[in-house]
C-alpha positions in Angstrom: -7.4 6.1 10.4 -9.6 5.4 7.4 -6.7 5.9 4.9 -4.5 3.5 6.8 -7.3 1.0 7.2 -7.7 0.9 3.4 -3.9 0.6 3.0 -3.8 -2.3 5.4 -6.9 -3.9 3.8 -5.7 -3.5 0.3 -2.1 -4.6 0.8 -3.1 -7.3 3.3 -5.7 -8.8 1.0 -3.2 -8.8 -1.9 -0.7 -10.7 0.3 -3.4 -13.1 1.6 -4.5 -13.9 -1.9 -1.0 -14.6 -3.0 -0.4 -17.0 -0.1 -3.8 -18.7 -0.7 -3.0 -19.2 -4.4 0.4 -20.6 -3.6 -0.9 -23.0 -1.0 -3.9 -24.1 -3.1 -1.8 -24.8 -6.1 0.9 -26.9 -4.4 -1.9 -28.9 -2.7 -3.7 -29.4 -6.0 -0.5 -30.8 -7.7 0.1 -33.0 -4.6 3.2 -31.3 -3.4 2.3 -30.7 0.3 5.9 -31.4 1.1 6.8 -27.8 -0.1 4.3 -26.1 2.1 6.9 -25.4 4.9 9.0 -23.6 2.2 6.1 -21.2 1.4 5.5 -20.5 5.1 9.2 -19.9 5.6 9.2 -17.3 2.8 6.1 -15.6 4.3 7.7 -15.5 7.7 10.8 -13.9 6.4 8.8 -11.3 4.5 6.8 -10.4 7.6 9.9 -10.1 9.7 11.6 -7.8 7.2 8.5 -5.7 6.9 8.3 -5.3 10.7 12.1 -4.5 10.8 11.6 -1.9 8.1 8.9 -0.2 10.1 11.1 -0.2 13.2 14.0 1.3 11.3 11.8 4.0 9.9 10.3 4.8 13.3 13.5 4.8 15.4 16.3 5.3 12.9 16.2 9.1 12.8 16.4 9.7 16.6 19.4 11.8 17.5 19.6 13.6 14.2 19.2 17.3 13.8 15.8 18.8 12.9 16.9 19.5 9.4 18.2 16.0 8.9 15.0 14.5 10.2 12.9 16.6 7.9 15.2 15.8 4.9 14.9 12.1 5.6 11.2 12.3 6.2 10.6 14.3 3.0 12.6 12.0 0.9 10.9 8.9 2.3 7.5 10.4 1.8 8.2 10.9 -1.8 9.6 7.4 -2.2 6.4 6.0 -0.4 4.3 7.9 -2.9 6.2 6.5 -5.8 5.8 2.9 -4.4 2.1 3.3 -3.8 1.6 4.8 -7.3 3.4 1.9 -8.9 1.4 -0.6 -6.8 -1.9 1.0 -7.8 -1.2 0.7 -11.5 0.4 -2.7 -11.2 -2.5 -4.3 -9.4 -4.9 -2.8 -11.9 -3.1 -4.7 -14.7 -2.3 -7.8 -12.7 -5.6 -8.5 -11.0 -7.0 -10.8 -13.7 -3.8 -12.7 -14.3 -2.5 -13.0 -10.7 -3.3 -16.7 -10.4 -1.7 -17.7 -13.7 1.5 -15.7 -12.9 2.0 -17.2 -9.5 1.4 -20.8 -10.7 4.0 -20.2 -13.4 6.5 -19.1 -10.7 5.7 -22.1 -8.6 6.2 -24.5 -11.5 9.6 -23.0 -12.2 10.8 -23.5 -8.6 9.4 -26.9 -7.8 12.6 -28.8 -8.6 13.9 -31.1 -5.8 12.8 -30.0 -2.4 11.3 -26.8 -3.7 13.5 -24.4 -1.8 13.0 -21.8 -4.6 9.5 -21.4 -3.3 10.9 -19.6 -0.2 12.0 -16.9 -2.6 8.7 -16.9 -4.5 6.7 -16.5 -1.3 9.2 -13.9 0.2 9.1 -11.7 -2.9 5.4 -12.0 -3.4 4.5 -11.1 0.2 7.5 -9.0 1.1 6.7 -6.4 -1.7 3.4 -5.7 -0.1 4.8 -5.7 3.4 7.6 -3.2 2.7 5.3 -0.9 0.7 2.8 -1.0 3.6 5.4 -0.2 6.2 6.8 2.7 4.2 3.5 4.3 3.3 1.9 3.9 6.8 5.1 5.4 8.3 4.8 8.4 6.0 1.1 8.7 6.8 1.6 8.4 10.5 4.4 11.1 10.4 2.2 13.4 8.3 -0.8 13.1 10.7 1.3 13.6 13.8 -0.4 10.6 15.5 0.5 7.0 16.0 -2.2 5.2 17.8 -5.2 5.7 15.5 -3.3 5.2 12.2 -1.7 2.0 13.4 -5.0 0.8 14.8 -6.6 1.4 11.4 -3.8 -0.4 9.5 -4.0 -3.3 12.0 -7.8 -3.6 11.5 -7.4 -3.5 7.8 -4.7 -6.2 7.8 -6.8 -8.4 10.2 -9.9 -8.1 8.0 -7.8 -8.9 4.9 -6.5 -12.1 6.5 -10.1 -13.2 7.3 -11.2 -12.4 3.8 -8.2 -14.2 2.3 -9.1 -17.3 4.3 -12.8 -17.2 3.3 -11.7 -16.8 -0.3 -9.3 -19.8 0.1 -12.2 -21.9 1.5 -14.4 -20.9 -1.4 -16.9 -19.1 0.8 -16.3 -15.6 -0.7 -15.6 -14.4 -4.2 -14.4 -10.9 -4.8 -14.3 -8.8 -8.0 -10.7 -7.8 -7.8 -10.7 -5.4 -10.7 -13.5 -3.3 -9.1 -12.0 -3.5 -5.6 -8.6 -2.3 -6.7 -10.0 0.3 -9.0 -12.2 1.9 -6.2 -9.5 1.8 -3.6 -6.9 3.0 -6.1 -8.8 6.2 -6.7 -9.0 6.9 -3.0 -5.3 6.0 -2.4 -4.2 8.4 -5.2 -5.8 11.3 -3.2 -4.2 10.0 0.0 -0.8 9.7 -1.8 -1.1 13.2 -3.0 -1.4 14.4 0.6 1.7 12.3 1.6 3.6 13.8 -1.3 2.6 17.3 -0.4 3.7 16.7 3.2 7.0 15.4 1.9 7.5 18.6 0.0 6.7 20.6 3.1 9.4 18.6 5.0 11.9 19.4 2.4 11.0 23.1 2.6 11.5 22.9 6.4 14.9 21.3 5.8 15.9 24.1 3.5 16.1 21.9 0.4 13.1 23.5 -1.3 12.1 27.1 -1.3 8.8 28.8 -0.4 8.2 27.8 3.2 6.6 31.1 4.1 4.8 31.6 0.8 1.3 30.4 1.5 -1.3 29.5 -1.1 -4.0 29.7 1.6 -4.4 29.6 5.3 -7.8 28.4 6.6 -6.7 27.6 10.1 -9.4 29.9 11.5 -12.1 27.9 9.7 -10.4 24.5 10.1 -8.5 24.5 13.3 -5.8 21.8 13.4 -7.0 20.7 16.8 -10.7 20.4 15.9 -12.2 17.0 15.2 -12.8 17.8 11.5 -9.3 19.2 11.2 -7.9 16.1 12.7 -10.1 13.9 10.4 -8.9 15.8 7.3 -5.3 15.6 8.4 -5.5 11.9 9.3 -7.3 10.8 6.1 -6.0 13.2 3.4 -3.0 14.8 5.1 -4.7 18.2 4.6 -2.9 21.1 6.0 -4.9 24.3 6.8 -1.8 26.4 6.0 -0.5 25.1 2.6 2.4 26.6 0.7 2.2 27.4 -3.0 4.7 24.6 -3.8 2.7 22.0 -1.8 -0.5 23.0 -3.5 1.0 22.9 -7.0 2.6 19.5 -6.3 -0.7 18.1 -5.0 -2.8 19.4 -7.9 -0.2 18.2 -10.5 0.1 14.7 -8.9 -3.6 14.0 -8.2 -4.7 15.6 -11.5 -2.2 13.7 -13.6 -2.2 10.3 -11.9 -5.9 10.2 -11.4 -6.6 11.0 -15.0 -4.1 8.3 -16.2 -5.5 5.8 -13.7 -9.2 6.3 -14.7 -8.2 6.0 -18.4 -6.2 2.9 -17.7 -9.1 1.4 -15.7 -11.6 2.1 -18.5 -9.2 0.6 -21.1 -8.8 -2.6 -19.1 -12.5 -2.8 -18.5 -13.3 -2.4 -22.2 -10.7 -5.0 -23.2 -11.7 -7.5 -20.5 -13.9 -10.6 -21.0 -17.6 -10.1 -20.2 -17.3 -12.5 -17.2 -16.7 -10.6 -14.0 -13.0 -10.9 -12.9 -13.7 -12.5 -9.6 -11.1 -14.4 -7.6 -11.6 -18.2 -7.1 -8.8 -20.1 -5.6 -9.1 -23.6 -6.9 -7.5 -26.5 -5.1 -8.4 -25.6 -1.5 -9.3 -28.5 0.6 
């Protein structure tokens, strides 16, 4: 639940910031007439994100066990790739997000501003589809639906509230620090999703080593215990882990976490001394 809460909070806050920046900017330049275009793009993005979640949830029904495991494993790997890209992208883009979005708005303001539908759709839809894919993979890995979805929903709800408070000028957030800390946590979570995807592919017969275990601590960490459920829900930890799963997890987390920390330090060293906080100017 915690992992999905952070995913919903992080992605939801990113989307809320994007919408707030777009709305504040068109109000500031006195183009309130294009506000419906922005909300149209946001609505389409939300609808497609929900549709993506529905397809992922119900699309595999009726398939054989091997086919379901193959699809699940492949999508878990894709979800890990998306989240990894998102983590590094936000680390670079946090400081220049407002400038980039204003440039996009300026280039699509001609006439009635219908191009803003595309700007809003792409800006929000990216986060929505990433969220749907990663939460689906996390839910499938944990074997539960209610708590992960509840956690993601709470995260998105809080993100909307924070986005509104930022828009009104009540709250300022250090984006670089926020995305750095949550990025470290999500790398560990993504490592668990990736390892689970490998396990799915092993069960589908695509990858070898299903019966070759690196360790089995089921006696010490029973899958049905509260702490076993907690480790499974947050980190996708499996008490019985194959050698291939363990190698993939260590290789991914070790490599990506090292690159991320180095990148975060490099960005911090090259940044201006002023804290990179978000301030949406132009809000009424």
